[in-house]
N, C-alpha and C positions, 0 to 999 in steps of 0.2 A: 590615483586611478579612479575614474567615475564608476558608478554602480552598474551602468549598462551602456551599450552602444547599439546602433542599428546597421544592418547591411542590406543590400539589395533593393529592388523595386518591384512590387510594393515592399516596404521595409519590414524586416523582422527584428524585433527587439531582443537583444541578447543580454541577459542579466548575469553579472559576474559574481562568483563565489570563490574566495581565497581558501585554500586548504593546505596547511603546512605539510600534510602527509601525502598529498597527491604527487605522483611521479610524472604525470602527463596531463595534457588538456583532455577534458572529456565533456561532452554535451548531454543534456537530459531535456526531454520534453514532457512537461506535466500532463498526466492524463485528466487532471481535474480542470485546468484552465488554459491549457496549451502554452503555458509560460516556458520559454526556452532559457535554461541555465547553463552557463559555461563554468566548469570548475577549473580553477588556476593553480598550478604548482607554485611553490614559494619563489622560484627563480623567474617567474613569468614577467612579461611586460606587455603593455597595451598593444604595441604594434604586432607582436607575435600572436597575441590572443585574437586580434582582428583577422590576421591572415589565416589562422586555423579555422575560425568561424566561416570565413569566406570560402575556404576549401571544402567545407561541409554544407554549403548552402543548398545544394541539390538534395542531399539527404534530408535536411530539415524541411524543405518545401514538400517533399514526398510524404513525410510522416505527418506534417501538419494537415495535409489534404486528406489523410486517412483517419484523422482523429474523429471519433464518434461525436455526434451532436448530443448535448446534455438532455436528459429526460426529466421533465417536471412531473412529479408523481401526483396521481389523482385516484379517487375511488373508481373501481372497475378496471384498473390497470394492473399489469403484472410487474413484480419486482423480484430480484434474486434473493433466495434464502437457501443456504447449504448447497449452492451450485444448481438449484432448480428455480424455474420461474413459478411464482406463487401469486394468486389473485388477491388484490387488496379489496376487502369488503367493509362496508360500514357496520360497525358493531355497537352494542349498547353498554357493554362493560367498560369500566374505566381502564382496566389493564389490556394491553394488546395481547391477543391470543391466536394461536394456530389451531384451526379446527378443520379436519377432513381436507387437508391440503390447501386451505384458504386462510388468509391473514385478516383478522378482524380488528378494526381500529375505530374508536369512537371519536366524536368531535367533528368540527367543520373541515372543509378543504384547506383553509388557511392554517389549521393546526396539524394537518396530516404529516407534513415533512418533519416537523419537530418531534412528533410522537414516534414516528418511525426511527428517527435518529436515536432517540432515547432508548427505544426497544433494542436496536442493534448494539448500542453501548452496553446495556445491561447484560445482554446475552454474551457479548464478547468478554466482559469482565469475568462472568461466571465460568465460561468455557476455557478461556485462555489462562486464567489463574489455575484451574484444575489441571490442564495439560502441562503448564509450566512446572507446577509443583511435582507432577508425576515424573517428568524427565529429570528434574533436579535431583529428586531422590534416587532415581535409577543411576545417575552419573555421580552421585555423591557431592553435589555442589549446593550452594545456598543463593537464594534470590533476595535481594534487598527490597525491591519494590517493583510494581508493575503499573504502567500508565497507558492510557488509550488516547490516540489522536487521529485526526483525519489527514493523514500524510499523503503526499502525492508522488513521491519518488522511491519510497521504500515501504515494505510491509511490516517491518519490525527492526529493532535495533537493541544493542546491548552495550552497556558501559563497563569499564574496568571495575567499578565498585559494585556490580551486580544489579544494576537497575535495568529493567527491560521495558521496552515500548512496543506497542502493537497498534496497527490500524484496525479500528472497529469494523471497517468495511470487509474484513476477512470473513465475517459472518455470512457474506453473500457467496463465498467460495465453498466447495464441498468440505465435509467434515474432515476428511483425510488431509486436505490442503491446510486447513486450520491447524491441525496437529503437527503437520510438517513445519510450519513457520514457528510454532512454539519450540519444537525440538531444535530447529535451526538456531534460534537465539539462545537457548539454554546451553547448547554446545559451545557457544562463544564464551561462556563463563570458564571453559577449560582451554579452548584454543581461540584466542582473539585474532583470528586471521581466516583466510580461505585456502589454507595449504592442503596438500593431499592428506595429511594426518587429520585435519579438520573434517574433510568430507568422509573419511573412513569412520570417524566418530559419529557423524550424522547417519551414515548408512547402518551403523550398528544398532541404532535405536529406531530408525525409520527406513527399512530396506527399500520402500517404494519411493524414496525421496526424489529420484530423477523424474518420475512421472508427475509427482505433485509440483515440483519446480517448473516443469514444462507447462502445466496447466496455468500457472500464474503468468508465465511469459506470454502465453497465447491468449489468455482471457482476462488478464488483470485490468485492461482498459474498460471492460464491461462493468467492473465494480465501481469505477469512478464516474460512470455515465449518469447515475441517478443523482439528482440535486436534492440533497438532504441537509 
């Protein structure tokens, strides 16, 4: 089976991903680059995969048309931090700093995106490690490691051996949403599923989880809009 196929006119490229645990076909559109991925269950074949994609062509075109245009960051422009827009100003200090609701970054325009990316990663490591450790102690479980990535289809993940992964772009979301995602992944150390018992566990440590989850569903694409 090839790695992708196209449907419709103008053509939409559909990239294929095999997943032995998948029980059905499912489509995802990346908020970062508009890439369309089709997850295939173990029993799938190319003909059925193509037929499923064709049946969802209208949905894909609607969502692709709604995707936000990427923002190239510049000085004097706003960017999201903790769920609020903050002005990027030219600073003199080597370290990126937040002063009176403004984000000060030194260096040239060419260096700006790299410095902002490093700032968000540093902040994410500090905050998400703290939050994850807090929830792990609360629930009596252990974390093996925490890594940060610029993921496009998920905000976090958890493996059976206790390794957690988070998107550093979560620092653009409100603080309570950041904490919810940390709790979400730590709870998977106990319940490696999304069963009713799992959601009861999440609610026991983050009673507002439904509102936090809704915020990500409604606004998550905004976090991927910035080219960093």
